[in-house]
Steps between C-alpha positions, in 0.01 A plus 500: 500500500636479860527881518140529382377268771704650775452868419173500307702639203404720301234617753760547776247451775217706352177312463173605362272524800196403283660200335327254724159673457546492115581134524191420703281704260629303205439180684145597593422606144638165378280312738182701430541539124642848493202666667570490872624857549298646212161350579341826620669716239398375157622812323862407592484161339557588140543873509304725273367311201499594220798737476389812316648797316290809425636737240365781285572684179336789320170321414488187716560336840636151497468221758727204464452213728712182525274198493704199405307190410161677505252479210280785397184311594627463859517884547232746604581866408266774611516883479301725733549854616869572458620145569552172316484165684671192378390170663508132439614169633856371459503129467815301542504124436592304813833327529350202681423386850834343581731788400721685739557871417847643516370843401134605447439845354231444240155530656160429347173659584270799432643844460377853447686815427349854478703767321390861541556725203549879495204730418449518126504133422232415244377155619263488203817448286677193646665232299655180645742244366678204646830387342783285653356528845478879501151667508505843333211740559499812286282772637426820302525846660214740486549807276507732794799318659712478180769765470426783255747704309464867572628742244656831587354812342 
């Protein structure tokens, strides 16, 4: 312990030049409810929500979105042009007025996500399902965009 105090072991004299700034940012976030440095940048608060995967196979495109705790009636799904929009409001019950957060990563509020699809998506053929917090949209492909087998003469 003495060696650590005297020689700053294991750092051996090297200090992070931003350590004090990081400490001050954490303190300001604690004092202002986690929103002091992010007040002007709402997109940085919770990242992109919902997280989405877009895949395809021979006859369909699939959009899978993670929406934990969301109910189907809280979602609005619209298709227009070559894009699909998923929007809604994420509601999280409050922990109370007299709580002190040690970590706060779950955010509530309105969200909207637009996913552009490749040409050939048939937005007249869309099916949606919500199971275990994962929204799955199945979008058919137009006949012109499906691969065709070409025979050799």
